[in-house]
N, C-alpha and C positions, 0 to 999 in steps of 0.2 A: 390531468398533470398540473403536478404541483411548482409553480417557478421559485426557478434559484436566485438566491440576491446578485449573482453576475454571471457573465456567458459562461458555458461548459469550458473547460483546461481543456489545451493539448495533449491530443492522447499519442504517446509514440508505444511502437512494435520492435523489434527486432522482428525482421525478416528476410532469407537468402544473405544473412550477413550486413544489413544493409538496415539503417534506422531509419524507420516511416513513423510522418508525423501527420496524426488527423485531426481533424476541426468538427466531429459532428453541428449541422445547422437545425437550427430549430427545428422538430417534429421529425426531423428524416432519418427514418427506419432501412434496415436490411446491412447489405453488405458495404462497409467504406473503403472508398478510394483514398488511398495515402495524398494528402498536399505538397506531402514533401518527400523526397526518399531521399537518405546522403550515406556516403558510403567513408566512413571512418578511415584513420589513417591506418596505413597496408602495415600488418603486422599486429593490430591493437584488437584483443579477444573482450567486446563490449561486456558491462557486467550489467548498469544500471544507465539510464540513459533519461536526457529531457531535451527538450525542443522550446521555444518562445514562441509566443502567440503571434507574431507577426512572421516565423521561421525562417530567418537571417542568422539565429544562433543555435548550434547543437552541441549538446556538452555531455558527458558517457565519464563512466569510470573503466579502470581493467584495474584487474589485481596491484597496481604498482600506481596507478598516477589517476588523478583527473585531469580532464582535457577539452576545448573548446575547439568545435572543427564550424569556419562560416556553412552554410548550405550547400555549396558545389565541394565541401569538406577538406578545402583549405587548412591547414593548423594552424592557429591562431593565437594559445598559450599550454602550456602545459604543468600540470602541478604534480610533483614525483613526491610519490610515500617512502620514504630514506627511513632505513638499504631498503632496498628493493627485494622482497621476499624468496626466499628457497621452498616456500607450502604453495604447491598448486592447487590444493583443495582444501575447502572446509571454511574459507573466509570467502566474504563476497561484500565488496565497497560498497557503498550508495551515494544516490547526488536525489537531488527534488530540488527547483528553484520554489524560491520566495514568491509571495503572491505578485509582489512588482517588480519582480526580475531581474533585481538586482542584486539578490544574495543569492549563491550556489551553497545548499548544505551540502556537508561529506560529510557519509559515516565512514568514518577509518576502522575495522576492524582488528585492530595492530598486534593482540596478544597471541590469538591462531596464528597469525602472518607471519611470527616469529620474531617480531621487532625488539622483544624484551621489555612490552609496555604495556599499561592497560589500555581499551580504545579509544578513541579520540572520537571527536563531535566538532570538527572544523566548518567555519564558515568565511566563503571565499568571495571575494569580490567579483559577480561574475562579469566584469569584465574584462579585467584583469587581470582577473586568477590569483591577485595578491592575498595573502593571511587576514582577516578583516578580527577574528576571535577563534578560540581552540580552549576547548576545554575536555579533562583527563573522564572519563567515565568511569572508568573504576571497574568496568564489565570486562568479559571472556568471551563475547558472544561471535555468530557465522555470520550472521547480518544484521539487518536492521531495516523497518521500516518508517520511512519517514512521511507524514500528512502535514504540510501547510494549512495552518487558520483561514480557514477562508475569510473572517472578519477580523484580523490583526496582522501584526508581526512576526508572531510567534508560530513556533514550527515544533510537532509531536516526531517523538522516536521512539520506537521499540527495539530492543534488545533481544536477540532469540540466542540464550545461552545452553540451547539444548538441555539437555534432562535437568538441569539449575536451571531450570524456567527462564523467565523475560523481566526486564528492565522496562520500563517507563518514564520519559524526560518528556520536560517541555520547555523549550529554550526559547529566546527572543535578544538581539543583539540591545544594549545597553552602553556605552559611553565607551566602545571598545574592547567589551568583555561582554561573554553569554553570559545573560540571567537566566542561570540552570534548575531547574526543578526538578526531583525525581520522586515520582510518585510513589506511594510507601505499600507496594506488593512487590511482592518477588514470584509471584502463579497469576498470573493474571496479563492475556495476547491483545493488544489495539487492535482493533479490528476496522474501524471508520470513523470518521466525524460526521455530524450534521453538515445540509448544507448550510445553516444559520450560524455552525461553529457554537452554538448553546448544549450539546450532546455527545456526548461518543462512546461509542460500543468496545467492549471487551470481552473473553472467553477466557473458562479458567484454563490455567496451561494443562488440567490430568480431564479437561474435556467435560467438564460436570455440567455445566450454563454457562449462560449468556449472562451479561449486565449490561446496562443502560447508566451513564453517569454523567451530572454536570460536567459543562466545560466552567472556570479552570479548575476547580475545584476536585472535584472525581467523587462527587456524593453519590452513590449510590439509587439511584429513583425508581428501578426494576431489577428484577433477577428471577430470570425464567431456570430451571432444572428440566434435566430431561424427560422426567415423569410428568409434566406441563403438557409435551405436546401426546400424552396416552402413550408413551413408550418405558422399557423398561429400562433403568439407570444400567441394569448390571449387564445390559447387553447392548445399547446405543449410546451413545457421544455426540457431543456438542462439537461439530468441527470446526476451526480456527478460520471459517470464512463465513461469505454473508455480507452484510454494510447497510446504509443507510437508501433504501430504493427511490423513500420522499423524505422532506421534513417529519411526519410521521409516521412511520412506516422502519421498522426494519426488516432483511431476511438473516433467518437461522436457516445454520444450513446441522444436518442431523445423518451422522455414520453407523452404519450394524453391517451384519454379515449375514446370509442368506441360509437355510440348515446344508448346503451343500460348498458352505464357507468365502460365498461368495460375494465382493463386498456389492452395498447400495449406499446411494443419499437421498433424501429429503430434504426438500427446501420450506420452508412456511413463512408466512406473511407476522410479525408481528407489530401493537400499538406499542409505539417507543413513547407514550405518554404514561400508560398502565401499565404496559407489560403482557397483557392479554395478547392469546395467539387468536389469529385471525384466519387460519386455514393453512392450506396448501399454497406452494409458491412454482410455478412451470416453466421454468425458462429457456428452455428450449437448450439445453445443456448436456455432456456426457460427464463432467466432473462436477464437485461444485466449487472447485479452486478455477475453473473457468467463467465463475456469474461474479461482474464486475459492475455493481451497481456507480449509477451518475448520479445519485441525487433528488433528479429532476423526474422522476416516474419511469428512465428508463436504464438499460443495462449492456453489458457487453459480453460477448461469448467470443471464442472462438473460431474463425473459418480452416476449414483443413489448408488451405493458403495460406495462414498462420494472420491473416489480417480481420480485424476485429469484426461480427456483426453487431449493429444495434439492434433491439426490443424494442418493444412498447406492449400493452394488454395483454399479459399472458395469454395463451389459449386455453381452452381446457384440454385436461389429458389427464394418464389412466395413474392409477398411485400407486406408490415402491411399490417394490414387487415383494413377496408374500414371506 
């Protein structure tokens, strides 16, 4: 198992209306038990969530606010997204903690929320909820995936704009402002960062290929289309899931339909250095979106209870449906 440069981050899930935090121990696999269970403030519908490593601070977003509560659910602060949205669907505000847990990064899909402005990316003081910096993204997104860079102060953000594609940004706090960079693509979706932060993985919005890029410049070092895996690109597509299984291996997800129009998926190992496929990857998952690589050679899926299961050393399993 390839070592990570630092311990695994706290994993969170929303199970039965409670925010649950899990801290995978080194080498431990199987069903994970929550190290923390926190009830959100009454009447809050949680969208995204994050918990600090010491399990003392819990953060989450609703459609109209970012909130910090204590481990026992007592509200500490609330940062409202004004004005309140009249739109109940189509927009998902996101939150993610910086590596040092001092900054709470908030993606606000304000355009679709009906706030008469483009989307906003906001850095909040994780202790007080005060705004440290804010930037206008110029996007009209439904939701955003935020990935903290594992070797620095920066954060990556992928904004999904539906049929209009996807925008990928990089930002860090510099002198009270966001040093914001937009990558020069509208047709690539950010999937994952490597454990050392030197590479990142994207998938084409039209699902024709996956690519591995150098960080931070975004230069493509390898790219694989569907036919590289032995499939017909007219019938099979690269799905928007997968990620870095370890430092030098990414997991690619392909999807298609059988002759009976039943959907299937298949996962593959890919050498992140050369872009060479390394065979199928069997993940104990019923759907590609339920496979979450942790970067250390293990990955998570979800039990029927909603709690995560940690896996290692994939077993032998039958191939995809014919």
